C-alpha positions as CSV (number, residue, x, y, z in Angstrom):
1,X,-63.7,-48.4,28.5
2,X,-61.8,-51.5,27.7
3,X,-60.9,-50.3,24.2
4,X,-59.1,-47.3,25.5
5,X,-57.1,-49.6,27.7
6,X,-56.0,-51.6,24.6
7,X,-54.6,-48.5,23.0
8,X,-52.9,-47.4,26.2
9,X,-51.2,-50.8,26.7
10,X,-50.1,-50.8,23.0
11,X,-48.6,-47.4,23.3
12,X,-46.9,-48.2,26.6
13,X,-45.1,-51.0,24.7
14,X,-44.2,-48.7,21.8
15,X,-46.1,-50.9,19.4
16,X,-47.9,-49.7,16.3
17,X,-51.4,-51.0,15.4
18,X,-49.8,-52.8,12.6
19,X,-47.5,-54.7,15.0
20,X,-50.4,-55.9,17.2
21,X,-52.5,-56.7,14.1
22,X,-49.6,-58.9,12.8
23,X,-49.4,-60.7,16.2
24,X,-53.1,-61.4,16.0
25,X,-53.1,-62.4,12.4
26,X,-55.6,-59.7,11.4
27,X,-55.6,-56.5,9.4
28,X,-54.6,-53.2,11.0
29,X,-58.1,-51.9,10.1
30,X,-59.8,-54.6,12.2
31,X,-57.4,-53.9,15.1
32,X,-58.2,-50.2,14.8
33,X,-61.9,-51.1,15.2
34,X,-61.1,-52.8,18.5
35,X,-59.3,-49.8,19.9
36,X,-62.0,-47.4,18.8
37,X,-64.7,-49.6,20.3
38,X,-66.5,-50.2,17.0
39,X,-65.9,-54.0,17.3
40,X,-65.5,-56.3,20.3
41,X,-62.2,-58.0,20.5
42,X,-62.6,-61.7,20.7
43,X,-61.3,-63.5,23.7
44,X,-59.1,-65.6,21.4
45,X,-57.2,-62.4,20.4
46,X,-56.8,-61.4,24.1
47,X,-55.3,-64.8,24.7
48,X,-53.0,-64.5,21.8
49,X,-51.7,-61.2,23.2
50,X,-51.2,-62.8,26.6
51,X,-49.3,-65.7,25.0
52,X,-47.2,-63.3,22.9
53,X,-46.1,-61.4,25.9
54,X,-47.5,-61.7,29.4
55,X,-45.9,-58.3,30.1
56,X,-48.2,-56.7,27.4
57,X,-50.7,-56.3,30.2
58,X,-48.3,-54.6,32.5
59,X,-47.9,-50.8,32.4
60,X,-44.7,-48.9,32.8
61,X,-44.2,-47.1,36.1
62,X,-43.4,-43.5,35.5
């Protein structure tokens, strides 16, 4: 599921939900809904994350 991927990527970057919510200009509660799959993340927010840091979408190699 895509929402689990959002959480994994955020955690890989050592970001809190509050950090990502601030980047997107939304509340932590709304971002939490995205991660839990209760609300679909708008494409505009995905684009903001990509603009913020293209490496957000890359995972760390262990």
